[in-house]
Phi, psi and omega in degrees: 000166179300318181297320178297314179296317180298310183293331178288330183273343185265150180258072174223154181241357180214150176228131177255122183244149175199183175212161180279193185270002184307316181295340183272005183215172171289142178212165181277109178284176180308328178264009179058030171268156180283129181239135175229106184292137170276170177297323177295317178297317178301312182301317179295313180293321180294317177300314184288318190259343181238303185300316181301318179288322178297323178298319178299314180296316180296318178297331180274007176090006179277150175270137181242128176243123179260125178251346178073214182236151177281166172293151178283130184300140179301325184292345183256359185302324181281341181274310181232118183287103179242138177258111176293335175297312178296315180298321177296320178295317178297318178298316180298315180295315178299318179297319179295316181297322179288318178298323180297335179262001177100009177280151171281152183230132172242133185271083179297320180299311180298324179288327185269335186303311181291342183246029187291352174274352188260077180247161179273337183215025182076003178223313188256159182256022183298133179055042174237174178301326178296311180304312182292323179295317180291319177300316178298317179296319178297315180297321177297319177297315182292335181270000178287000000 
């Protein structure tokens, strides 16, 4: 596959993977209909779009670190209806699926949930205590 050839040609030994909050909320799909993923739909999409690629990377000797998605900031709840309960369930399932294939896991959701009011732009955690804590956790995993 293209990914196998790419990873064999590149000089890197680790890949850090994650995803945004889209699966945890209604979002505009390609046809702009409202979509609300079930846990089964998430598992199928996650297997196809994340786990399958992570397996290729692991088989090629690369280290894979899964960070998942952060909690949805409290300040945005009235703007975009996101369920942190759903997002937490998706994160838990994704973390289990990644751990089951041998990937390392960092809990971005757990690190961000208590500090979900601490965003840099009312949506993202860039250059905040959450960002630095997760970066530190990833570096600790990579240095083991």
